[in-house]
RODO-2510 file (C-alpha; in nm, 4 decimals, decimal comma):
residues 347
     n   res          X          Y          Z
     1     g     1,2372    -1,1033     2,6074
     2     v     1,0158    -1,0794     2,2972
     3     a     1,2956    -0,9128     2,0902
     4     d     1,5477    -1,1982     2,1945
     5     w     1,2826    -1,4584     2,0968
     6     l     1,2049    -1,3026     1,7602
     7     e     1,5778    -1,2716     1,6833
     8     e     1,6485    -1,6287     1,7738
     9     h     1,3635    -1,7497     1,5477
    10     g     1,4797    -1,5629     1,2307
    11     h     1,2892    -1,2428     1,2606
    12     t     1,5693    -0,9942     1,3144
    13     g     1,4782    -0,6569     1,1897
    14     g     1,1200    -0,7489     1,1163
    15     q     0,8092    -0,5359     1,1666
    16     v     0,6171    -0,5383     1,4969
    17     l     0,2894    -0,3684     1,5633
    18     v     0,2250    -0,2198     1,9129
    19     g    -0,0993    -0,1021     2,0414
    20     h    -0,2594    -0,0204     2,3721
    21     d    -0,5995     0,0493     2,5496
    22     a    -0,6741     0,3391     2,7750
    23     r    -0,5879     0,2090     3,1132
    24     h    -0,3566     0,3831     3,3574
    25     k    -0,0002     0,3759     3,2095
    26     s    -0,0904     0,1875     2,8941
    27     e     0,0268     0,4567     2,6626
    28     e     0,3624     0,4817     2,8547
    29     f     0,4041     0,1010     2,8545
    30     a     0,3387     0,0861     2,4819
    31     r     0,5943     0,3644     2,4093
    32     d     0,8470     0,1869     2,6185
    33     t     0,7798    -0,1251     2,4168
    34     a     0,8107     0,0583     2,0819
    35     e     1,1359     0,2200     2,1868
    36     i     1,2987    -0,1008     2,3174
    37     l     1,2005    -0,2998     2,0007
    38     a     1,3218    -0,0171     1,7832
    39     g     1,6446    -0,0143     1,9779
    40     a     1,6813    -0,3843     1,9143
    41     g     1,6566    -0,3195     1,5423
    42     f     1,2989    -0,3998     1,4706
    43     k     1,0686    -0,1788     1,2517
    44     v     0,7929    -0,0771     1,4790
    45     l     0,4458     0,0462     1,4119
    46     l     0,2888     0,2207     1,7058
    47     t    -0,0900     0,2731     1,6857
    48     g    -0,0535     0,6161     1,8485
    49     t    -0,3998     0,6257     2,0043
    50     p    -0,5858     0,3775     2,2253
    51     i    -0,7598     0,1044     2,0062
    52     p    -0,9512    -0,2157     2,0464
    53     t    -0,7313    -0,5181     2,0922
    54     p    -0,8770    -0,7041     1,7744
    55     l    -0,7367    -0,4220     1,5613
    56     v    -0,3838    -0,5366     1,6442
    57     s    -0,4697    -0,8946     1,5499
    58     f    -0,6076    -0,7533     1,2203
    59     g    -0,3058    -0,5296     1,1619
    60     i    -0,0370    -0,7936     1,2038
    61     r    -0,1257    -0,9678     0,8832
    62     r    -0,2590    -0,6601     0,7072
    63     y     0,0849    -0,4944     0,7351
    64     g     0,3100    -0,8125     0,7210
    65     c     0,4275    -0,8017     1,0756
    66     v     0,6343    -1,0737     1,2467
    67     a     0,4632    -1,0044     1,5861
    68     g     0,2252    -0,7787     1,7618
    69     i     0,1792    -0,6495     2,1167
    70     v    -0,1140    -0,5004     2,3020
    71     v    -0,0774    -0,3335     2,6358
    72     t    -0,4197    -0,4173     2,7961
    73     a    -0,5852    -0,5905     3,0992
    74     s    -0,9055    -0,6376     2,9147
    75     h    -1,1882    -0,6572     3,1665
    76     n    -0,9798    -0,6843     3,4727
    77     p    -1,0038    -0,4316     3,7646
    78     a    -0,8857    -0,0734     3,7240
    79     a    -0,5576    -0,1346     3,9020
    80     d    -0,4323    -0,4055     3,6706
    81     n    -0,2454    -0,3810     3,3373
    82     g    -0,1205    -0,6492     3,1104
    83     y     0,0789    -0,7469     2,8002
    84     k    -0,0598    -0,9573     2,5146
    85     v     0,1681    -1,0979     2,2560
    86     y     0,0853    -1,2190     1,9004
    87     l     0,2984    -1,3693     1,6306
    88     g     0,2903    -1,3139     1,2575
    89     d    -0,0199    -1,5387     1,2053
    90     g    -0,2247    -1,2858     1,4065
    91     s    -0,3042    -1,5297     1,6867
    92     q    -0,1917    -1,5008     2,0424
    93     i     0,1109    -1,7061     2,1477
    94     i     0,0608    -2,0597     2,2802
    95     p     0,3094    -2,3106     2,4260
    96     p     0,5980    -2,3474     2,3920
    97     t     0,6421    -1,9862     2,2708
    98     d     0,5149    -1,8414     2,6021
    99     t     0,7548    -2,0330     2,8118
   100     q     1,0439    -1,9721     2,5744
   101     i     0,9796    -1,5920     2,6032
   102     a     0,9548    -1,6193     2,9764
   103     a     1,2902    -1,7963     2,9842
   104     r     1,4488    -1,5067     2,7794
   105     i     1,3132    -1,2629     3,0256
   106     a     1,4380    -1,4628     3,3248
   107     a     1,7803    -1,4952     3,1631
   108     h     1,8209    -1,1106     3,1240
   109     p     1,6746    -0,9449     3,4419
   110     v     1,6426    -0,5682     3,3864
   111     d     1,7036    -0,3475     3,6963
   112     s     1,6896    -0,0207     3,4888
   113     l     1,5298     0,0637     3,1581
   114     a     1,8073     0,3088     3,1151
   115     r     2,0454     0,0157     3,0482
   116     l     1,8480    -0,1007     2,7608
   117     p     1,9128     0,0292     2,3997
   118     r     1,6194     0,2406     2,2945
   119     s     1,5235     0,4375     1,9851
   120     d     1,2410     0,6667     1,8859
   121     s     1,2726     0,5579     1,5261
   122     y     0,9284     0,3974     1,5189
   123     e     0,6298     0,4867     1,2919
   124     v     0,3054     0,6281     1,4519
   125     m     0,0110     0,4915     1,2491
   126     c    -0,2541     0,7447     1,3596
   127     d    -0,5857     0,6391     1,2088
   128     q    -0,4661     0,4239     0,9295
   129     i    -0,5302     0,0948     1,1134
   130     t    -0,8813     0,1966     1,2061
   131     r    -0,9660     0,2958     0,8447
   132     d    -0,8378    -0,0293     0,7110
   133     y    -1,0270    -0,2335     0,9769
   134     v    -1,3480    -0,0514     0,9116
   135     t    -1,3206    -0,1036     0,5408
   136     r    -1,2807    -0,4738     0,5947
   137     g    -1,5518    -0,4914     0,8633
   138     a    -1,8165    -0,3134     0,6539
   139     g    -1,7979    -0,6075     0,4163
   140     l    -1,9287    -0,8406     0,6835
   141     v    -2,2786    -0,7047     0,6111
   142     p    -2,4263    -0,8489     0,2798
   143     e    -2,5352    -0,5905     0,0271
   144     g    -2,9070    -0,5331     0,0447
   145     a    -2,9415    -0,6747     0,3969
   146     a    -3,1825    -0,5130     0,6516
   147     r    -3,0160    -0,2509     0,8637
   148     e    -3,3033    -0,0792     1,0357
   149     i    -3,2785    -0,1284     1,4144
   150     t    -3,2933     0,0718     1,7418
   151     w    -3,0049    -0,0222     1,9578
   152     v    -2,8045     0,0698     2,2601
   153     h    -2,4317     0,0374     2,3004
   154     t    -2,1994     0,0728     2,5888
   155     a    -1,8147     0,0688     2,5660
   156     m    -1,7908     0,0101     2,9410
   157     h    -1,5516     0,3110     2,9763
   158     g    -1,3224     0,1468     2,7301
   159     v    -1,1909     0,1967     2,3740
   160     g    -1,4593     0,0391     2,1589
   161     a    -1,7016     0,3269     2,0958
   162     r    -1,5122     0,5214     1,8354
   163     t    -1,4270     0,2201     1,6140
   164     l    -1,7795     0,0908     1,6379
   165     r    -1,9294     0,4228     1,5455
   166     e    -1,7142     0,4301     1,2296
   167     l    -1,7781     0,0761     1,1396
   168     t    -2,1648     0,0940     1,1793
   169     r    -2,1651     0,4072     0,9836
   170     a    -1,9688     0,2424     0,7007
   171     a    -2,1939    -0,0661     0,7207
   172     g    -2,5030     0,1451     0,6830
   173     f    -2,6577     0,0987     1,0275
   174     p    -2,8260     0,3720     1,2247
   175     p    -2,6042     0,5046     1,4984
   176     a    -2,6421     0,3421     1,8431
   177     h    -2,7892     0,5183     2,1449
   178     e    -2,4676     0,5294     2,3398
   179     v    -2,4650     0,5202     2,7184
   180     p    -2,3137     0,8705     2,7688
   181     e    -2,1569     0,7827     3,1123
   182     q    -1,9608     0,4984     2,9674
   183     a    -1,8895     0,5924     2,6143
   184     e    -1,5513     0,7521     2,6439
   185     p    -1,2378     0,5860     2,8012
   186     d    -1,1920     0,6203     3,1699
   187     p    -0,9374     0,4049     3,3372
   188     d    -1,1126     0,4234     3,6792
   189     f    -1,4378     0,2622     3,5501
   190     p    -1,6389     0,4855     3,7750
   191     t    -1,9906     0,3559     3,7026
   192     v    -1,9369    -0,0046     3,7403
   193     a    -1,8089    -0,2296     4,0218
   194     s    -1,6160    -0,4296     3,7628
   195     p    -1,5762    -0,3533     3,3919
   196     d    -1,6888    -0,6922     3,2979
   197     p    -2,0164    -0,7058     3,0908
   198     e    -2,1066    -1,0331     3,2669
   199     g    -2,0694    -0,8793     3,6117
   200     p    -2,3535    -0,7841     3,8370
   201     g    -2,5124    -0,4423     3,7505
   202     a    -2,2683    -0,3900     3,4628
   203     l    -2,5588    -0,3390     3,2150
   204     d    -2,7758    -0,1434     3,4463
   205     l    -2,7311     0,1934     3,2647
   206     s    -2,7570     0,0263     2,9182
   207     l    -3,0845    -0,1461     3,0033
   208     a    -3,2221     0,1772     3,1512
   209     l    -3,1514     0,3506     2,8255
   210     a    -3,2932     0,0745     2,6266
   211     r    -3,6232     0,0974     2,8104
   212     e    -3,6180     0,4871     2,7533
   213     v    -3,5601     0,4545     2,3724
   214     d    -3,7613     0,1423     2,3254
   215     a    -3,4647    -0,0455     2,1895
   216     d    -3,4561    -0,3744     1,9915
   217     l    -3,1154    -0,4754     2,1255
   218     v    -2,8452    -0,3916     2,3712
   219     l    -2,4823    -0,4487     2,2947
   220     a    -2,1870    -0,4127     2,5276
   221     n    -1,8098    -0,4373     2,4907
   222     d    -1,5540    -0,4891     2,7598
   223     p    -1,2877    -0,2101     2,7845
   224     d    -1,0497    -0,3316     2,5160
   225     a    -1,3542    -0,4352     2,3040
   226     d    -1,2515    -0,7925     2,2225
   227     r    -1,5618    -0,9315     2,3968
   228     c    -1,9312    -0,8680     2,3227
   229     c    -2,2298    -0,9015     2,5440
   230     a    -2,5952    -0,8842     2,4204
   231     a    -2,9371    -0,8370     2,5916
   232     i    -3,2839    -0,8589     2,4366
   233     p    -3,6333    -0,7543     2,5230
   234     d    -3,8140    -1,0241     2,7311
   235     e    -4,1514    -0,9538     2,8977
   236     h    -4,0898    -1,2396     3,1372
   237     a    -3,7650    -1,1090     3,2580
   238     a    -3,7131    -0,8595     3,5493
   239     g    -3,7146    -0,5072     3,4065
   240     g    -3,8273    -0,6530     3,0674
   241     w    -3,4783    -0,7297     2,9464
   242     r    -3,2712    -1,0375     2,9466
   243     r    -2,8880    -1,0691     2,9046
   244     l    -2,8119    -1,3566     2,6724
   245     t    -2,5466    -1,6118     2,7724
   246     g    -2,2210    -1,6516     2,5852
   247     d    -2,3437    -1,9834     2,4551
   248     e    -2,6782    -1,8349     2,3289
   249     v    -2,4946    -1,5650     2,1322
   250     g    -2,2443    -1,8162     2,0156
   251     a    -2,5362    -2,0367     1,8725
   252     l    -2,6925    -1,7314     1,7084
   253     l    -2,3640    -1,6127     1,5507
   254     g    -2,2878    -1,9641     1,4534
   255     e    -2,6071    -2,0180     1,2762
   256     q    -2,5684    -1,6864     1,0921
   257     a    -2,2135    -1,7768     0,9922
   258     a    -2,3266    -2,1221     0,8885
   259     e    -2,5992    -1,9919     0,6677
   260     l    -2,3399    -1,7685     0,4919
   261     a    -2,0878    -2,0450     0,4663
   262     a    -2,3445    -2,2931     0,3330
   263     f    -2,3486    -2,1108    -0,0082
   264     t    -1,9967    -2,2621    -0,0626
   265     g    -2,0424    -2,5741     0,1294
   266     t    -1,7155    -2,5480     0,3042
   267     g    -1,5865    -2,4170     0,6308
   268     i    -1,5486    -2,5244     0,9967
   269     l    -1,7306    -2,4067     1,3058
   270     a    -1,5433    -2,4372     1,6296
   271     n    -1,5937    -2,3772     1,9920
   272     s    -1,3975    -2,4324     2,3145
   273     i    -1,4504    -2,7533     2,5023
   274     v    -1,6254    -2,5651     2,7933
   275     s    -1,8843    -2,4241     2,5506
   276     s    -2,2176    -2,5659     2,4464
   277     r    -2,2355    -2,8626     2,2068
   278     l    -2,5160    -2,6887     2,0074
   279     l    -2,2692    -2,5460     1,7678
   280     r    -2,1720    -2,8923     1,6435
   281     r    -2,5361    -2,9682     1,5574
   282     i    -2,5668    -2,6311     1,3745
   283     a    -2,2636    -2,7197     1,1655
   284     q    -2,4013    -3,0617     1,0878
   285     a    -2,7356    -2,9198     0,9882
   286     h    -2,5590    -2,6973     0,7220
   287     g    -2,3224    -2,9624     0,5915
   288     l    -2,0249    -2,7978     0,7590
   289     g    -1,7441    -2,9407     0,9744
   290     h    -1,7070    -2,8830     1,3549
   291     r    -1,4043    -2,8795     1,5855
   292     n    -1,3536    -2,8522     1,9644
   293     a    -1,0658    -2,6483     2,0880
   294     l    -0,8964    -2,5849     2,4205
   295     p    -1,0413    -2,2912     2,6092
   296     g    -0,9302    -1,9488     2,4867
   297     s    -0,9410    -1,7603     2,1574
   298     k    -0,5750    -1,8486     2,0988
   299     w    -0,6787    -2,2047     2,0387
   300     v    -1,0226    -2,1502     1,8773
   301     s    -0,8794    -1,9061     1,6192
   302     r    -0,6086    -2,1610     1,5097
   303     v    -0,8605    -2,4297     1,3867
   304     p    -0,7821    -2,4799     1,0179
   305     g    -1,0596    -2,3741     0,7727
   306     l    -1,2476    -2,1699     1,0430
   307     v    -1,5387    -1,9602     0,9374
   308     f    -1,6693    -1,8917     1,2944
   309     g    -1,5529    -1,9763     1,6424
   310     y    -1,6377    -1,8831     1,9978
   311     e    -1,5837    -1,9380     2,3618
   312     e    -1,8624    -1,9052     2,6119
   313     a    -1,6861    -1,6271     2,7968
   314     l    -1,8273    -1,3749     2,5352
   315     g    -1,5493    -1,4298     2,2815
   316     y    -1,6519    -1,4517     1,9145
   317     c    -1,4160    -1,4873     1,6187
   318     v    -1,6566    -1,3754     1,3452
   319     d    -1,4070    -1,2929     1,0701
   320     p    -1,1154    -1,5362     1,1150
   321     a    -0,9813    -1,4606     0,7658
   322     s    -0,8941    -1,1127     0,8953
   323     v    -0,8854    -1,1252     1,2707
   324     r    -0,7519    -1,4422     1,4312
   325     d    -0,8752    -1,3545     1,7757
   326     k    -1,2086    -1,2713     1,9543
   327     d    -1,3456    -0,9516     1,8134
   328     g    -1,6238    -0,7607     2,0056
   329     v    -1,6514    -0,4797     1,7534
   330     a    -1,7262    -0,7021     1,4509
   331     a    -1,9488    -0,9196     1,6758
   332     c    -2,1548    -0,6196     1,7525
   333     v    -2,2061    -0,5616     1,3779
   334     r    -2,2988    -0,9082     1,3143
   335     l    -2,5560    -0,9100     1,5963
   336     a    -2,7034    -0,5806     1,4688
   337     l    -2,7364    -0,7431     1,1268
   338     l    -2,9189    -1,0452     1,2831
   339     a    -3,1535    -0,8379     1,4839
   340     s    -3,2298    -0,6103     1,1818
   341     v    -3,3146    -0,9111     0,9650
   342     l    -3,5401    -1,0625     1,2227
   343     k    -3,7146    -0,7289     1,2900
   344     q    -3,7762    -0,6955     0,9140
   345     q    -3,9339    -1,0434     0,9192
   346     g    -4,1518    -0,9603     1,2251
   347     r    -3,9706    -1,2158     1,4373
***
């Protein structure tokens, strides 16, 4: 269905990036996708290893692709899997593209994969996409900024740990204290009832480790690392730690982005219509514009002139010039930067 749509819209033979997370069958589904697209005459880049979803959004424009696909079910239960589609602008598809692709699928029912033309003439990228993403992400931390922080990270049995390790090293931060039971991919998510950082008990192991190492900050990604959750020390909270809401983190990152953008006096802050109205006031205080968008990063990331956007469901678009989607890995780095600066200031 995707191949048919791309051909009908003038992208015959174009380059398509295919990635996947570490869920059950994700690698197989991604390989099927690569082979079918290659069989349809497209130039296919296959990531080769499980990677965070935002790296595909990044790679689409970085490598001049006409589309991108990620096999992932994000923070859904272990039994699920899914298929996320992007076009050449690096954003997820929106109407009417989604219904048009669905119509192509319905028009050509497939009772056997063996009947589809397939080819193994695709390119496996190995680590190139991660290296390029890390190079870009390290630039999100201003030269000379404070970087001293004690922090805890959990990948929630997903694919975010390795990329975040490389990015924080390149950006000059000390390594995180990783929750060992959750640092490496495990598609069964054995230590949590649900791999959703907002879910009950999802941060229990992270907070226990934070108390043990006297951390300044806890950061968590969901399994495909496009969302980011944060917790902070709070003597009034049960156990001495409090998880910040998506709107609280959105306001903090929005203020940080506004301060950086205020040097040029241009840029737009945006949030979904179900998120807090505070970001509008932050934008106004810095002389910047603000826009509301429909719920979902596919709408927030499309706001023209965007320098920061978010949705309250832990989705933060912190580098829209590079990643036109929510990006939990880059959000971790920006939050580590914020906490480091505040710690240096004694705040």
